[in-house]
C-alpha positions as protocol buffer text, in pm:
chain_id: "A"
residue {
  index: 1
  type: MET
  ca { x: -223 y: 920 z: -1630 }
}
residue {
  index: 2
  type: ASN
  ca { x: 74 y: 885 z: -1869 }
}
residue {
  index: 3
  type: TYR
  ca { x: 363 y: 638 z: -1833 }
}
residue {
  index: 4
  type: ILE
  ca { x: 573 y: 870 z: -1616 }
}
residue {
  index: 5
  type: GLU
  ca { x: 280 y: 927 z: -1379 }
}
residue {
  index: 6
  type: LEU
  ca { x: 195 y: 556 z: -1380 }
}
residue {
  index: 7
  type: GLN
  ca { x: 550 y: 466 z: -1272 }
}
residue {
  index: 8
  type: GLU
  ca { x: 559 y: 732 z: -1001 }
}
residue {
  index: 9
  type: ALA
  ca { x: 218 y: 628 z: -864 }
}
residue {
  index: 10
  type: SER
  ca { x: 338 y: 268 z: -834 }
}
residue {
  index: 11
  type: ARG
  ca { x: 657 y: 375 z: -653 }
}
residue {
  index: 12
  type: ARG
  ca { x: 460 y: 598 z: -418 }
}
residue {
  index: 13
  type: ASN
  ca { x: 213 y: 322 z: -334 }
}
residue {
  index: 14
  type: THR
  ca { x: 500 y: 78 z: -276 }
}
residue {
  index: 15
  type: ARG
  ca { x: 659 y: 315 z: -22 }
}
residue {
  index: 16
  type: ARG
  ca { x: 329 y: 341 z: 166 }
}
residue {
  index: 17
  type: LEU
  ca { x: 288 y: -37 z: 175 }
}
residue {
  index: 18
  type: VAL
  ca { x: 644 y: -91 z: 301 }
}
residue {
  index: 19
  type: VAL
  ca { x: 567 y: 151 z: 587 }
}
residue {
  index: 20
  type: LEU
  ca { x: 254 y: -54 z: 653 }
}
residue {
  index: 21
  type: MET
  ca { x: 470 y: -369 z: 670 }
}
residue {
  index: 22
  type: ALA
  ca { x: 685 y: -201 z: 936 }
}
residue {
  index: 23
  type: ALA
  ca { x: 363 y: -121 z: 1123 }
}
residue {
  index: 24
  type: ALA
  ca { x: 264 y: -490 z: 1109 }
}
residue {
  index: 25
  type: VAL
  ca { x: 592 y: -586 z: 1277 }
}
residue {
  index: 26
  type: THR
  ca { x: 538 y: -313 z: 1537 }
}
residue {
  index: 27
  type: ALA
  ca { x: 193 y: -458 z: 1605 }
}
residue {
  index: 28
  type: VAL
  ca { x: 349 y: -797 z: 1683 }
}
residue {
  index: 29
  type: VAL
  ca { x: 585 y: -631 z: 1934 }
}
residue {
  index: 30
  type: LEU
  ca { x: 296 y: -448 z: 2102 }
}
residue {
  index: 31
  type: GLU
  ca { x: 87 y: -766 z: 2119 }
}
residue {
  index: 32
  type: PHE
  ca { x: 368 y: -938 z: 2310 }
}
residue {
  index: 33
  type: PHE
  ca { x: 411 y: -635 z: 2533 }
}
residue {
  index: 34
  type: PHE
  ca { x: 45 y: -615 z: 2639 }
}
residue {
  index: 35
  type: LEU
  ca { x: 33 y: -993 z: 2679 }
}
residue {
  index: 36
  type: LEU
  ca { x: 333 y: -1006 z: 2912 }
}
residue {
  index: 37
  type: ARG
  ca { x: 321 y: -680 z: 3109 }
}
residue {
  index: 38
  type: GLY
  ca { x: 187 y: -683 z: 3463 }
}
residue {
  index: 39
  type: SER
  ca { x: -94 y: -466 z: 3594 }
}
residue {
  index: 40
  type: ASP
  ca { x: 133 y: -264 z: 3821 }
}
residue {
  index: 41
  type: GLY
  ca { x: 452 y: -69 z: 3755 }
}
residue {
  index: 42
  type: THR
  ca { x: 541 y: 285 z: 3655 }
}
residue {
  index: 43
  type: LEU
  ca { x: 552 y: 440 z: 3310 }
}
residue {
  index: 44
  type: ALA
  ca { x: 931 y: 412 z: 3316 }
}
residue {
  index: 45
  type: ASP
  ca { x: 900 y: 40 z: 3395 }
}
residue {
  index: 46
  type: ASP
  ca { x: 664 y: 1 z: 3100 }
}
residue {
  index: 47
  type: PHE
  ca { x: 909 y: 170 z: 2861 }
}
residue {
  index: 48
  type: GLY
  ca { x: 1195 y: -45 z: 2986 }
}
residue {
  index: 49
  type: PHE
  ca { x: 992 y: -363 z: 2953 }
}
residue {
  index: 50
  type: LEU
  ca { x: 868 y: -258 z: 2606 }
}
residue {
  index: 51
  type: ALA
  ca { x: 1230 y: -208 z: 2498 }
}
residue {
  index: 52
  type: ARG
  ca { x: 1324 y: -558 z: 2619 }
}
residue {
  index: 53
  type: VAL
  ca { x: 1022 y: -716 z: 2449 }
}
residue {
  index: 54
  type: ALA
  ca { x: 1099 y: -529 z: 2127 }
}
residue {
  index: 55
  type: CYS
  ca { x: 1463 y: -637 z: 2130 }
}
residue {
  index: 56
  type: PHE
  ca { x: 1379 y: -1001 z: 2189 }
}
residue {
  index: 57
  type: THR
  ca { x: 1099 y: -1008 z: 1930 }
}
residue {
  index: 58
  type: LEU
  ca { x: 1301 y: -827 z: 1664 }
}
residue {
  index: 59
  type: LEU
  ca { x: 1603 y: -1049 z: 1724 }
}
residue {
  index: 60
  type: PHE
  ca { x: 1390 y: -1361 z: 1685 }
}
residue {
  index: 61
  type: VAL
  ca { x: 1204 y: -1233 z: 1376 }
}
residue {
  index: 62
  type: GLY
  ca { x: 1525 y: -1091 z: 1232 }
}
residue {
  index: 63
  type: GLY
  ca { x: 1716 y: -1416 z: 1279 }
}
residue {
  index: 64
  type: ALA
  ca { x: 1443 y: -1623 z: 1114 }
}
residue {
  index: 65
  type: SER
  ca { x: 1413 y: -1366 z: 833 }
}
residue {
  index: 66
  type: LEU
  ca { x: 1788 y: -1374 z: 772 }
}
residue {
  index: 67
  type: TYR
  ca { x: 1778 y: -1753 z: 746 }
}
residue {
  index: 68
  type: LYS
  ca { x: 1500 y: -1733 z: 485 }
}
residue {
  index: 69
  type: ALA
  ca { x: 1673 y: -1451 z: 294 }
}
residue {
  index: 70
  type: VAL
  ca { x: 1989 y: -1661 z: 265 }
}
residue {
  index: 71
  type: ARG
  ca { x: 1781 y: -1954 z: 134 }
}
residue {
  index: 72
  type: LEU
  ca { x: 1615 y: -1728 z: -123 }
}
residue {
  index: 73
  type: GLY
  ca { x: 1933 y: -1545 z: -218 }
}
residue {
  index: 74
  type: GLY
  ca { x: 2057 y: -1793 z: -476 }
}
residue {
  index: 75
  type: GLY
  ca { x: 2116 y: -1688 z: -832 }
}
residue {
  index: 76
  type: GLY
  ca { x: 1847 y: -1678 z: -1097 }
}
residue {
  index: 77
  type: PRO
  ca { x: 1963 y: -1998 z: -1275 }
}
residue {
  index: 78
  type: ALA
  ca { x: 1894 y: -2200 z: -958 }
}
residue {
  index: 79
  type: VAL
  ca { x: 1534 y: -2073 z: -950 }
}
residue {
  index: 80
  type: ALA
  ca { x: 1486 y: -2140 z: -1322 }
}
residue {
  index: 81
  type: GLU
  ca { x: 1613 y: -2496 z: -1283 }
}
residue {
  index: 82
  type: MET
  ca { x: 1387 y: -2548 z: -979 }
}
residue {
  index: 83
  type: LEU
  ca { x: 1091 y: -2478 z: -1209 }
}
residue {
  index: 84
  type: GLY
  ca { x: 1218 y: -2721 z: -1470 }
}
residue {
  index: 85
  type: GLY
  ca { x: 1393 y: -2464 z: -1688 }
}
residue {
  index: 86
  type: ARG
  ca { x: 1633 y: -2559 z: -1965 }
}
residue {
  index: 87
  type: ALA
  ca { x: 1918 y: -2322 z: -2043 }
}
residue {
  index: 88
  type: VAL
  ca { x: 1905 y: -2191 z: -2401 }
}
residue {
  index: 89
  type: SER
  ca { x: 2239 y: -2237 z: -2573 }
}
residue {
  index: 90
  type: PRO
  ca { x: 2377 y: -1926 z: -2750 }
}
residue {
  index: 91
  type: SER
  ca { x: 2434 y: -2153 z: -3052 }
}
residue {
  index: 92
  type: THR
  ca { x: 2076 y: -2285 z: -3067 }
}
residue {
  index: 93
  type: ARG
  ca { x: 1933 y: -2331 z: -3416 }
}
residue {
  index: 94
  type: VAL
  ca { x: 1569 y: -2332 z: -3307 }
}
residue {
  index: 95
  type: PRO
  ca { x: 1412 y: -2017 z: -3466 }
}
residue {
  index: 96
  type: ALA
  ca { x: 1191 y: -1932 z: -3165 }
}
residue {
  index: 97
  type: GLU
  ca { x: 1485 y: -1965 z: -2928 }
}
residue {
  index: 98
  type: ARG
  ca { x: 1705 y: -1751 z: -3156 }
}
residue {
  index: 99
  type: THR
  ca { x: 1435 y: -1484 z: -3148 }
}
residue {
  index: 100
  type: LEU
  ca { x: 1418 y: -1508 z: -2769 }
}
residue {
  index: 101
  type: LEU
  ca { x: 1795 y: -1463 z: -2733 }
}
residue {
  index: 102
  type: ASN
  ca { x: 1788 y: -1162 z: -2967 }
}
residue {
  index: 103
  type: VAL
  ca { x: 1501 y: -1002 z: -2775 }
}
residue {
  index: 104
  type: VAL
  ca { x: 1681 y: -1057 z: -2442 }
}
residue {
  index: 105
  type: GLN
  ca { x: 1994 y: -891 z: -2579 }
}
residue {
  index: 106
  type: GLU
  ca { x: 1789 y: -595 z: -2709 }
}
residue {
  index: 107
  type: MET
  ca { x: 1617 y: -546 z: -2373 }
}
residue {
  index: 108
  type: ALA
  ca { x: 1950 y: -572 z: -2189 }
}
residue {
  index: 109
  type: ILE
  ca { x: 2079 y: -282 z: -2400 }
}
residue {
  index: 110
  type: ALA
  ca { x: 1757 y: -81 z: -2357 }
}
residue {
  index: 111
  type: SER
  ca { x: 1761 y: -125 z: -1978 }
}
residue {
  index: 112
  type: ALA
  ca { x: 2141 y: -85 z: -1943 }
}
residue {
  index: 113
  type: LEU
  ca { x: 2166 y: -421 z: -1764 }
}
residue {
  index: 114
  type: PRO
  ca { x: 2391 y: -725 z: -1812 }
}
residue {
  index: 115
  type: VAL
  ca { x: 2259 y: -997 z: -2041 }
}
residue {
  index: 116
  type: PRO
  ca { x: 2116 y: -1265 z: -1810 }
}
residue {
  index: 117
  type: ALA
  ca { x: 2107 y: -1640 z: -1852 }
}
residue {
  index: 118
  type: VAL
  ca { x: 1805 y: -1744 z: -2062 }
}
residue {
  index: 119
  type: TYR
  ca { x: 1584 y: -2045 z: -1990 }
}
residue {
  index: 120
  type: VAL
  ca { x: 1278 y: -2211 z: -2141 }
}
residue {
  index: 121
  type: LEU
  ca { x: 1022 y: -2398 z: -1930 }
}
residue {
  index: 122
  type: ASP
  ca { x: 953 y: -2682 z: -2173 }
}
residue {
  index: 123
  type: GLY
  ca { x: 679 y: -2841 z: -1963 }
}
residue {
  index: 124
  type: GLU
  ca { x: 461 y: -2529 z: -1930 }
}
residue {
  index: 125
  type: ASP
  ca { x: 192 y: -2450 z: -2189 }
}
residue {
  index: 126
  type: GLY
  ca { x: 64 y: -2136 z: -2014 }
}
residue {
  index: 127
  type: ILE
  ca { x: 183 y: -1796 z: -2141 }
}
residue {
  index: 128
  type: ASN
  ca { x: 422 y: -1676 z: -1873 }
}
residue {
  index: 129
  type: ALA
  ca { x: 776 y: -1569 z: -1793 }
}
residue {
  index: 130
  type: PHE
  ca { x: 982 y: -1461 z: -1495 }
}
residue {
  index: 131
  type: ALA
  ca { x: 1306 y: -1296 z: -1390 }
}
residue {
  index: 132
  type: ALA
  ca { x: 1491 y: -1434 z: -1087 }
}
residue {
  index: 133
  type: GLY
  ca { x: 1803 y: -1345 z: -893 }
}
residue {
  index: 134
  type: THR
  ca { x: 1858 y: -1072 z: -636 }
}
residue {
  index: 135
  type: LYS
  ca { x: 2144 y: -908 z: -829 }
}
residue {
  index: 136
  type: PRO
  ca { x: 2143 y: -811 z: -1200 }
}
residue {
  index: 137
  type: GLU
  ca { x: 2469 y: -995 z: -1262 }
}
residue {
  index: 138
  type: ARG
  ca { x: 2317 y: -1318 z: -1120 }
}
residue {
  index: 139
  type: ALA
  ca { x: 1977 y: -1285 z: -1286 }
}
residue {
  index: 140
  type: ALA
  ca { x: 1804 y: -1525 z: -1521 }
}
residue {
  index: 141
  type: ILE
  ca { x: 1511 y: -1474 z: -1758 }
}
residue {
  index: 142
  type: ALA
  ca { x: 1282 y: -1769 z: -1829 }
}
residue {
  index: 143
  type: VAL
  ca { x: 982 y: -1801 z: -2059 }
}
residue {
  index: 144
  type: THR
  ca { x: 738 y: -2086 z: -2094 }
}
residue {
  index: 145
  type: ARG
  ca { x: 707 y: -2302 z: -2402 }
}
residue {
  index: 146
  type: GLY
  ca { x: 353 y: -2167 z: -2429 }
}
residue {
  index: 147
  type: ALA
  ca { x: 486 y: -1812 z: -2455 }
}
residue {
  index: 148
  type: LEU
  ca { x: 731 y: -1906 z: -2729 }
}
residue {
  index: 149
  type: ARG
  ca { x: 455 y: -2078 z: -2927 }
}
residue {
  index: 150
  type: SER
  ca { x: 185 y: -1814 z: -2879 }
}
residue {
  index: 151
  type: LEU
  ca { x: 363 y: -1477 z: -2888 }
}
residue {
  index: 152
  type: ASP
  ca { x: 502 y: -1295 z: -3189 }
}
residue {
  index: 153
  type: ARG
  ca { x: 824 y: -1097 z: -3167 }
}
residue {
  index: 154
  type: ALA
  ca { x: 667 y: -768 z: -3052 }
}
residue {
  index: 155
  type: GLU
  ca { x: 463 y: -946 z: -2785 }
}
residue {
  index: 156
  type: LEU
  ca { x: 764 y: -1142 z: -2665 }
}
residue {
  index: 157
  type: GLN
  ca { x: 960 y: -818 z: -2650 }
}
residue {
  index: 158
  type: GLY
  ca { x: 692 y: -664 z: -2429 }
}
residue {
  index: 159
  type: VAL
  ca { x: 695 y: -963 z: -2191 }
}
residue {
  index: 160
  type: VAL
  ca { x: 1076 y: -977 z: -2171 }
}
residue {
  index: 161
  type: GLY
  ca { x: 1088 y: -599 z: -2125 }
}
residue {
  index: 162
  type: HIS
  ca { x: 851 y: -636 z: -1831 }
}
residue {
  index: 163
  type: GLU
  ca { x: 1086 y: -889 z: -1671 }
}
residue {
  index: 164
  type: PHE
  ca { x: 1389 y: -666 z: -1726 }
}
residue {
  index: 165
  type: ALA
  ca { x: 1195 y: -389 z: -1553 }
}
residue {
  index: 166
  type: HIS
  ca { x: 1164 y: -611 z: -1245 }
}
residue {
  index: 167
  type: VAL
  ca { x: 1543 y: -655 z: -1248 }
}
residue {
  index: 168
  type: ARG
  ca { x: 1618 y: -285 z: -1294 }
}
residue {
  index: 169
  type: ASN
  ca { x: 1362 y: -169 z: -1037 }
}
residue {
  index: 170
  type: GLY
  ca { x: 1503 y: -403 z: -771 }
}
residue {
  index: 171
  type: ASP
  ca { x: 1176 y: -593 z: -735 }
}
residue {
  index: 172
  type: MET
  ca { x: 1342 y: -930 z: -682 }
}
residue {
  index: 173
  type: LEU
  ca { x: 1542 y: -803 z: -385 }
}
residue {
  index: 174
  type: LEU
  ca { x: 1240 y: -618 z: -242 }
}
residue {
  index: 175
  type: ASN
  ca { x: 1021 y: -927 z: -265 }
}
residue {
  index: 176
  type: THR
  ca { x: 1292 y: -1146 z: -115 }
}
residue {
  index: 177
  type: ARG
  ca { x: 1313 y: -917 z: 188 }
}
residue {
  index: 178
  type: LEU
  ca { x: 936 y: -902 z: 232 }
}
residue {
  index: 179
  type: ILE
  ca { x: 899 y: -1280 z: 200 }
}
residue {
  index: 180
  type: ALA
  ca { x: 1183 y: -1330 z: 448 }
}
residue {
  index: 181
  type: LEU
  ca { x: 1010 y: -1095 z: 692 }
}
residue {
  index: 182
  type: GLN
  ca { x: 687 y: -1290 z: 653 }
}
residue {
  index: 183
  type: PHE
  ca { x: 876 y: -1607 z: 737 }
}
residue {
  index: 184
  type: GLY
  ca { x: 1026 y: -1442 z: 1046 }
}
residue {
  index: 185
  type: ILE
  ca { x: 680 y: -1351 z: 1176 }
}
residue {
  index: 186
  type: MET
  ca { x: 540 y: -1692 z: 1084 }
}
residue {
  index: 187
  type: ALA
  ca { x: 822 y: -1856 z: 1282 }
}
residue {
  index: 188
  type: ILE
  ca { x: 658 y: -1722 z: 1600 }
}
residue {
  index: 189
  type: GLY
  ca { x: 344 y: -1915 z: 1510 }
}
residue {
  index: 190
  type: VAL
  ca { x: 544 y: -2229 z: 1428 }
}
residue {
  index: 191
  type: VAL
  ca { x: 714 y: -2215 z: 1769 }
}
residue {
  index: 192
  type: GLY
  ca { x: 374 y: -2169 z: 1932 }
}
residue {
  index: 193
  type: LEU
  ca { x: 227 y: -2471 z: 1757 }
}
residue {
  index: 194
  type: ALA
  ca { x: 532 y: -2681 z: 1844 }
}
residue {
  index: 195
  type: LEU
  ca { x: 505 y: -2576 z: 2210 }
}
residue {
  index: 196
  type: THR
  ca { x: 133 y: -2659 z: 2217 }
}
residue {
  index: 197
  type: ALA
  ca { x: 186 y: -2999 z: 2055 }
}
residue {
  index: 198
  type: GLY
  ca { x: 472 y: -3083 z: 2290 }
}
residue {
  index: 199
  type: ALA
  ca { x: 276 y: -2981 z: 2599 }
}
residue {
  index: 200
  type: ALA
  ca { x: -32 y: -3173 z: 2485 }
}
residue {
  index: 201
  type: GLN
  ca { x: 175 y: -3492 z: 2462 }
}
residue {
  index: 202
  type: MET
  ca { x: 325 y: -3453 z: 2810 }
}
residue {
  index: 203
  type: ARG
  ca { x: 228 y: -3727 z: 3050 }
}
residue {
  index: 204
  type: THR
  ca { x: 172 y: -3600 z: 3402 }
}
residue {
  index: 205
  type: SER
  ca { x: 68 y: -3766 z: 3726 }
}
residue {
  index: 206
  type: LYS
  ca { x: 74 y: -3470 z: 3964 }
}
residue {
  index: 207
  type: LYS
  ca { x: -168 y: -3179 z: 3987 }
}
residue {
  index: 208
  type: GLU
  ca { x: 114 y: -2924 z: 3975 }
}
residue {
  index: 209
  type: GLU
  ca { x: 255 y: -3076 z: 3657 }
}
residue {
  index: 210
  type: GLU
  ca { x: -91 y: -3072 z: 3498 }
}
residue {
  index: 211
  type: GLY
  ca { x: -111 y: -2700 z: 3575 }
}
residue {
  index: 212
  type: VAL
  ca { x: 226 y: -2640 z: 3407 }
}
residue {
  index: 213
  type: ARG
  ca { x: 115 y: -2839 z: 3103 }
}
residue {
  index: 214
  type: LEU
  ca { x: -202 y: -2631 z: 3075 }
}
residue {
  index: 215
  type: VAL
  ca { x: -3 y: -2307 z: 3095 }
}
residue {
  index: 216
  type: LEU
  ca { x: 233 y: -2426 z: 2821 }
}
residue {
  index: 217
  type: VAL
  ca { x: -63 y: -2516 z: 2598 }
}
residue {
  index: 218
  type: VAL
  ca { x: -220 y: -2172 z: 2649 }
}
residue {
  index: 219
  type: VAL
  ca { x: 110 y: -1991 z: 2589 }
}
residue {
  index: 220
  type: GLY
  ca { x: 169 y: -2196 z: 2276 }
}
residue {
  index: 221
  type: LEU
  ca { x: -177 y: -2117 z: 2141 }
}
residue {
  index: 222
  type: VAL
  ca { x: -128 y: -1745 z: 2206 }
}
residue {
  index: 223
  type: LEU
  ca { x: 210 y: -1752 z: 2031 }
}
residue {
  index: 224
  type: ALA
  ca { x: 54 y: -1936 z: 1738 }
}
residue {
  index: 225
  type: ALA
  ca { x: -227 y: -1681 z: 1714 }
}
residue {
  index: 226
  type: ILE
  ca { x: 14 y: -1385 z: 1721 }
}
residue {
  index: 227
  type: GLY
  ca { x: 249 y: -1544 z: 1469 }
}
residue {
  index: 228
  type: TRP
  ca { x: -7 y: -1665 z: 1217 }
}
residue {
  index: 229
  type: LEU
  ca { x: -222 y: -1351 z: 1233 }
}
residue {
  index: 230
  type: GLY
  ca { x: 93 y: -1145 z: 1190 }
}
residue {
  index: 231
  type: PHE
  ca { x: 195 y: -1362 z: 895 }
}
residue {
  index: 232
  type: LEU
  ca { x: -147 y: -1314 z: 732 }
}
residue {
  index: 233
  type: LYS
  ca { x: -119 y: -936 z: 765 }
}
residue {
  index: 234
  type: ALA
  ca { x: 235 y: -942 z: 623 }
}
residue {
  index: 235
  type: ARG
  ca { x: 125 y: -1170 z: 338 }
}
residue {
  index: 236
  type: LEU
  ca { x: -160 y: -936 z: 245 }
}
residue {
  index: 237
  type: ILE
  ca { x: 77 y: -638 z: 241 }
}
residue {
  index: 238
  type: GLN
  ca { x: 342 y: -822 z: 39 }
}
residue {
  index: 239
  type: SER
  ca { x: 80 y: -921 z: -218 }
}
residue {
  index: 240
  type: ALA
  ca { x: -30 y: -559 z: -247 }
}
residue {
  index: 241
  type: VAL
  ca { x: 334 y: -452 z: -293 }
}
residue {
  index: 242
  type: SER
  ca { x: 377 y: -715 z: -564 }
}
residue {
  index: 243
  type: ARG
  ca { x: 71 y: -587 z: -751 }
}
residue {
  index: 244
  type: GLN
  ca { x: 207 y: -232 z: -747 }
}
residue {
  index: 245
  type: ARG
  ca { x: 542 y: -351 z: -882 }
}
residue {
  index: 246
  type: GLU
  ca { x: 358 y: -523 z: -1168 }
}
residue {
  index: 247
  type: TYR
  ca { x: 205 y: -190 z: -1269 }
}
residue {
  index: 248
  type: LEU
  ca { x: 551 y: -34 z: -1248 }
}
residue {
  index: 249
  type: ALA
  ca { x: 706 y: -312 z: -1459 }
}
residue {
  index: 250
  type: ASP
  ca { x: 435 y: -274 z: -1725 }
}
residue {
  index: 251
  type: ALA
  ca { x: 502 y: 100 z: -1755 }
}
residue {
  index: 252
  type: SER
  ca { x: 880 y: 46 z: -1751 }
}
residue {
  index: 253
  type: ALA
  ca { x: 854 y: -218 z: -2024 }
}
residue {
  index: 254
  type: VAL
  ca { x: 701 y: 41 z: -2256 }
}
residue {
  index: 255
  type: GLU
  ca { x: 996 y: 266 z: -2176 }
}
residue {
  index: 256
  type: PHE
  ca { x: 1232 y: -8 z: -2298 }
}
residue {
  index: 257
  type: THR
  ca { x: 1037 y: -122 z: -2605 }
}
residue {
  index: 258
  type: ARG
  ca { x: 880 y: 214 z: -2706 }
}
residue {
  index: 259
  type: ASN
  ca { x: 591 y: 0 z: -2826 }
}
residue {
  index: 260
  type: PRO
  ca { x: 294 y: -47 z: -2588 }
}
residue {
  index: 261
  type: SER
  ca { x: 100 y: -251 z: -2846 }
}
residue {
  index: 262
  type: GLY
  ca { x: 331 y: -553 z: -2802 }
}
residue {
  index: 263
  type: LEU
  ca { x: 277 y: -575 z: -2427 }
}
residue {
  index: 264
  type: LEU
  ca { x: -95 y: -503 z: -2461 }
}
residue {
  index: 265
  type: SER
  ca { x: -133 y: -776 z: -2722 }
}
residue {
  index: 266
  type: ALA
  ca { x: 51 y: -1028 z: -2499 }
}
residue {
  index: 267
  type: LEU
  ca { x: -180 y: -948 z: -2208 }
}
residue {
  index: 268
  type: ARG
  ca { x: -487 y: -987 z: -2429 }
}
residue {
  index: 269
  type: LYS
  ca { x: -364 y: -1327 z: -2549 }
}
residue {
  index: 270
  type: ILE
  ca { x: -329 y: -1440 z: -2186 }
}
residue {
  index: 271
  type: ALA
  ca { x: -682 y: -1317 z: -2112 }
}
residue {
  index: 272
  type: LEU
  ca { x: -824 y: -1509 z: -2412 }
}
residue {
  index: 273
  type: SER
  ca { x: -615 y: -1825 z: -2372 }
}
residue {
  index: 274
  type: ASP
  ca { x: -774 y: -2132 z: -2211 }
}
residue {
  index: 275
  type: GLY
  ca { x: -465 y: -2194 z: -1999 }
}
residue {
  index: 276
  type: GLY
  ca { x: -397 y: -1825 z: -1933 }
}
residue {
  index: 277
  type: SER
  ca { x: -69 y: -1776 z: -1748 }
}
residue {
  index: 278
  type: ARG
  ca { x: -108 y: -2075 z: -1515 }
}
residue {
  index: 279
  type: LEU
  ca { x: 188 y: -2302 z: -1439 }
}
residue {
  index: 280
  type: GLY
  ca { x: 175 y: -2668 z: -1345 }
}
residue {
  index: 281
  type: ASN
  ca { x: 502 y: -2685 z: -1151 }
}
residue {
  index: 282
  type: ALA
  ca { x: 467 y: -2749 z: -778 }
}
residue {
  index: 283
  type: HIS
  ca { x: 689 y: -2448 z: -703 }
}
residue {
  index: 284
  type: ALA
  ca { x: 466 y: -2205 z: -898 }
}
residue {
  index: 285
  type: ALA
  ca { x: 310 y: -2056 z: -584 }
}
residue {
  index: 286
  type: GLU
  ca { x: 651 y: -2013 z: -420 }
}
residue {
  index: 287
  type: VAL
  ca { x: 776 y: -1793 z: -706 }
}
residue {
  index: 288
  type: GLY
  ca { x: 440 y: -1631 z: -788 }
}
residue {
  index: 289
  type: HIS
  ca { x: 573 y: -1279 z: -727 }
}
residue {
  index: 290
  type: LEU
  ca { x: 841 y: -1330 z: -994 }
}
residue {
  index: 291
  type: LEU
  ca { x: 606 y: -1425 z: -1277 }
}
residue {
  index: 292
  type: PHE
  ca { x: 472 y: -1214 z: -1562 }
}
residue {
  index: 293
  type: GLY
  ca { x: 119 y: -1336 z: -1493 }
}
residue {
  index: 294
  type: GLU
  ca { x: -55 y: -1514 z: -1207 }
}
residue {
  index: 295
  type: GLY
  ca { x: 81 y: -1869 z: -1193 }
}
residue {
  index: 296
  type: ARG
  ca { x: -193 y: -2010 z: -970 }
}
residue {
  index: 297
  type: ARG
  ca { x: -550 y: -1915 z: -889 }
}
residue {
  index: 298
  type: PRO
  ca { x: -524 y: -1654 z: -608 }
}
residue {
  index: 299
  type: ALA
  ca { x: -679 y: -1726 z: -268 }
}
residue {
  index: 300
  type: LEU
  ca { x: -895 y: -1513 z: -36 }
}
residue {
  index: 301
  type: PHE
  ca { x: -1101 y: -1359 z: -318 }
}
residue {
  index: 302
  type: GLY
  ca { x: -789 y: -1221 z: -484 }
}
residue {
  index: 303
  type: LEU
  ca { x: -653 y: -1050 z: -170 }
}
residue {
  index: 304
  type: LEU
  ca { x: -344 y: -1273 z: -189 }
}
residue {
  index: 305
  type: ALA
  ca { x: -302 y: -1227 z: -564 }
}
residue {
  index: 306
  type: THR
  ca { x: 53 y: -1133 z: -660 }
}
residue {
  index: 307
  type: HIS
  ca { x: -69 y: -971 z: -984 }
}
residue {
  index: 308
  type: PRO
  ca { x: -347 y: -726 z: -1067 }
}
residue {
  index: 309
  type: PRO
  ca { x: -629 y: -853 z: -1289 }
}
residue {
  index: 310
  type: ILE
  ca { x: -523 y: -872 z: -1654 }
}
residue {
  index: 311
  type: ALA
  ca { x: -813 y: -645 z: -1750 }
}
residue {
  index: 312
  type: GLU
  ca { x: -691 y: -373 z: -1512 }
}
residue {
  index: 313
  type: ARG
  ca { x: -335 y: -394 z: -1645 }
}
residue {
  index: 314
  type: ILE
  ca { x: -468 y: -356 z: -1997 }
}
residue {
  index: 315
  type: ARG
  ca { x: -690 y: -64 z: -1895 }
}
residue {
  index: 316
  type: ARG
  ca { x: -402 y: 123 z: -1731 }
}
residue {
  index: 317
  type: LEU
  ca { x: -171 y: 73 z: -2028 }
}
residue {
  index: 318
  type: GLU
  ca { x: -439 y: 186 z: -2272 }
}
residue {
  index: 319
  type: SER
  ca { x: -512 y: 490 z: -2059 }
}
residue {
  index: 320
  type: ALA
  ca { x: -143 y: 580 z: -2037 }
}
residue {
  index: 321
  type: THR
  ca { x: -102 y: 536 z: -2413 }
}
residue {
  index: 322
  type: SER
  ca { x: -385 y: 779 z: -2480 }
}
residue {
  index: 323
  type: SER
  ca { x: -260 y: 1032 z: -2221 }
}
residue {
  index: 324
  type: GLY
  ca { x: 56 y: 1142 z: -2400 }
}
residue {
  index: 325
  type: PRO
  ca { x: 324 y: 1057 z: -2656 }
}
residue {
  index: 326
  type: LEU
  ca { x: 574 y: 783 z: -2590 }
}
residue {
  index: 327
  type: ALA
  ca { x: 842 y: 1048 z: -2609 }
}
residue {
  index: 328
  type: ALA
  ca { x: 727 y: 1154 z: -2261 }
}
residue {
  index: 329
  type: VAL
  ca { x: 846 y: 825 z: -2113 }
}
residue {
  index: 330
  type: SER
  ca { x: 1156 y: 902 z: -1907 }
}
residue {
  index: 331
  type: GLY
  ca { x: 1442 y: 684 z: -1795 }
}
residue {
  index: 332
  type: GLN
  ca { x: 1370 y: 718 z: -1422 }
}
residue {
  index: 333
  type: ALA
  ca { x: 1481 y: 424 z: -1209 }
}
């Protein structure tokens, strides 16, 4: 599989996973429908009731998702500063920072994108980087101090090219929408837990009131189960989408740099480094999908990993390099 085929395969797999995410939301609607529908009624009644359940559920999930999307929709500099980033001054005299600024400008030209704000995470020794911001004109590129110390110019170019690929391919906006949708589904579970906790604390003296309290506890637990199981399914799908976009960004980075050896060498250094790509900042998990490499150890045996294994990324790039000349890399978006 050459670089063109590698990019197309990643896009195709992403489309399939997004359809699967829509199916996960549909499953939540159907779970509510079968939970609430009565045993009698005609087929027409069922369709009408399903429509009402779907409208209510989608309005609730959509409203919570919109709230989260607005919270996540800030510009890239805000995200970089949240992770302890320091803006690199265009007049810096530090050689490594001058090299970083030059590489960012080169990749902006290669990807036909605006030059973003550039940040350094001074407190991070792991080899990592990220691009943040839902719009190219509001994006920021940040690299760790460990990356500046460990990577040579070609390797840094490969890493920065990978991050520009995320910007050009719209990955930040896609991930923001998927994370917001996860939050919308999870909100159902949060409401369920709140209802259960509130009902459990109710003080009742009458038998009828005790019955009401028990019903509220059961309803709350059911809502919590639907919401949190739905969130887990959405989280698994979003992680799979993120892994596909990493493959796409790797292949796109080679398109920008015309030099796969730089990116391959950077990935090998991460694999051999004691600290790898790990970050110490408390917000590392929150922005895991933005990073060049996995910022935290993935949970659930890697099922929630936002990045493919380094070894697999290296294998795919090596395979693509041996499958055809770099001249075959196209400028598809």
